[in-house]
N, C-alpha and C positions, 0 to 999 in steps of 0.2 A: 498766236501765228506771227512770225517771221517771213518777210517780203523775201521770196530767194530762197528761202531754207527748203532746198528739196527733199531730205526726211523729216521734213518737220512738220509738212502738211502744206507745201506751195510749189508742189511739182506742174512741171509743163504739161501739159494737155496734146502736146503735139514733142512728143522726143525725140523723132527724125530731125526737129531744127537743134542740130547737135551743139549751135552757141547757149541758147537756152539751155541746155539740159548740162553742160558741161559748170555755167554760170549755177544751177542751182543744188549742185552737188559739190561746187567749190565755197558755194553759203551756207551750205549744211556745215562745212569745216571749220570757217570761219568763223559762223555768227549763231552757232544753236546754243553752244553753253552759255553765252551772253544774255540770250533773248530773256532769260527769267528776270536779270538784274535793270531792264529796261523802264524806267515810268510807266507806270500804267496812263499815265495823261496822255503818253504819247502814242497811246494807240491809237487806230482810228476805225470808227465803225466799218462793220464790212455787211453787215445783214442779221437778219434774225429769220433761224427755221427752227419751227414749232415752239419749244420754250426755249432755244438755246441763242444765244446772241454770239457773233461772231466780230473777232476782231482784231485788225493787222499792224504791226509793228515796221514803220516804214524803211527802207533803207536808202541812206540819202548819195549813195554810191553802189552801185552795183558789183557785184563779189569778184569780178573779173579785172576788176581796175583796182579792188581792195591793196592785195599785194603791192601795186606799184606806189601807194603813197610816201613811202621815205625815200625812194626816189625820183619821183616826177610833181611837180610843183601841181598843187590843188587845182588850179584856176585850168591847165590845160585839161585835166580828169575831170572835170565839170564840164568842159566843152564835149570833152570824147563823150560822155554819160548820154548825152540828149540821142544820139543816133543809134547809140549802142544799145539802148534802153527801149525806144522804137522798136530793134530788131528781136529782144529779147520778149518784151510783149506782145508780138505776134507768135509765141506759142501758148498763149494763154487763152482762157474766154473767161474773162473778166464780168462779163454780164450776170454769171451764173451764179445764183447764189451759193455761196462759202460752203452750206448745207449737206447740197444735193451731190448724191455720186456723179462724176463726170465720164466718162467712159473716151478710151484712148482712141484718139484721131492719127492714123497715119500719113495725113498729109504735111507733108514742112511748113509750108506757109498757107496763111486762110485766103487770102486774093495777092495775085502779082500785084493789079495794079493799085490796091489799097496799100500795100505794103510801100509801094514807091514813093505814094504821096504821101504818107507820112514821115519818111525819109529825109523828103525835099522840106516839107515843113520842118525840119528839125536842124535843120542847117540855120536858118536866123537866132532859132534858142541859143544852139550849140556857140555863138558868136556871144549874144547875151550875157549866158552863163559864165564865158571868159572874162568878158571886160567887169562883171559885176565882181567879179573874184578878187579882182585887181585895183575896185575901188571907183570905177568908171561909172556904175550904173548901168543898168542896159539898155545902150544907146542907139539900137533896132524899136526899141520900142515893144518885143514880144512879152507875154507874159512868162510868168514863173511856170515850170511844164508840172504837173500832177506828178502823184503816187505813181502812175502807170505810163507814163512819158508823154511825149507827143499825141494827141491824138486819141490819146486812150480813155476810159471812160469814169468819169468823176465818182468817189464813194458818197452814197448815199448820207443822209444827214444822220448822227449819230442820237440815240436815245435819249442824250441830257437833254436834246430841244426840247424830247416830246417829253418828260418828267416822267422816266421810266427807270431811271437810272438814279443812282442816291449820286448829290453833287458834289460831295467830297470823295475823291478818287483815293484808292492805297498809294504807297507810295511810290512802291514795285512790282511788280509780279509777285518775287520770292515775298515778299509781307503779305498779299493776297493770300496766296499758298497759308504762309504760318497763321493769319487769321482764319482759315477754315481749319486748321489743327485746332486750335483753340476753343474754337467755337463747338467742334466733334467733342473734343475731351468734357467742357461745363454741359453737355449734352445729354453725358452719358449717369445712368440712375446710378445715386449713392448708394453705397454698400448697408444694406439693413443693421442694424444695432443691434447687440447679441439682446434677446431677453434678460431680463435681469430675475432675479428668482424672488419671490412672492415672502415677503416677513415671515419669520418663525411669527405663530398665532400663542406661544409662549410670551414673546419680545412685549405682545398688545397686552395692553390694559383693557381686564374684564369689568365686565357690566356688574352692577350691584346685584346680585343673588341673594333669594330668599333662605335665611337660616334652616338648613333642615331638621326635620324634628328628631328628638332623640328618639334612635332606635328600638326600644325598652319600653317608652311611652305610647310608641306605635303599636307594637307586637301586645301590648296591655291591651288597648283601644279596640282592638281586632277580634282579640281571644275571649275576651268577658262577655259573655252569653246574656241578653237581656232576658230580663225577670218577666216571667210567663204570669200573666193574674189570671186564677182563679174561679173560673164561669159563676161557681154558685158561691163563692163567697159577695155577698153585699158590696156595696158600692159605698163609699164613704158619702156620697149624696143622699143614697138610701137613706140611710144611719142619722143622718142629720133629719132629714122630714119625717122619721119613725118619731123621733123622742118629743116633739111637741104633741103628736097624736097620744101619747101613754098617759101624759099631764093632762089633757086634759079630760081623758076616762078619769086619773085617780080623782082628779077634783068633782068630778060627778057622784062617784060614790062616797 
């Protein structure tokens, strides 16, 4: 998400703060299309809601001042940015997790006294912004304002410090999208290969088969009847036993 991109996810919670509303609409027109080209390493971790992490691409100059960059020196614009950012940030609730839906608040300011105190604190910061841009350093010794301006909340520690994300970040958000598309293409199942036709059994060599018998010989073996033996005919064994008996009878006579 780009800071002050009104239709890109960073619209004011208090739309009756007309300065903040106009700034967010102008931010959408000036920066929305360029967000994908911003280096991902410049995105700041905003928080986590569920399994989703939220990152914010910071805006150096508020969109209301960006059209003046060709005409006004940057040192002057950086000085004006400090109090103007305080007024704009008063329309946001930066303490709320970015993943939680936030209802509209129809009060134009959070607290008049709080807003006045933050505006007073931004004056010396604006002076130091000016002197720093012209090369004199921060003569009043104020700290560089954070992402949400003077008196605004600090962003939480990024997940990289906790080891929740990879150490090597992609070069830009567009490269991140390209990597996701490539990964989705790799995860698609490959088309099944067409089944190949089985080999023709005639092409395969046949195993050695036993030689078939001659059909004429087989037919003769099947049709030839077995010789029947006459029960009254004496067997060869009996004939052989009777012969010695007859010879003994002849010798006795």
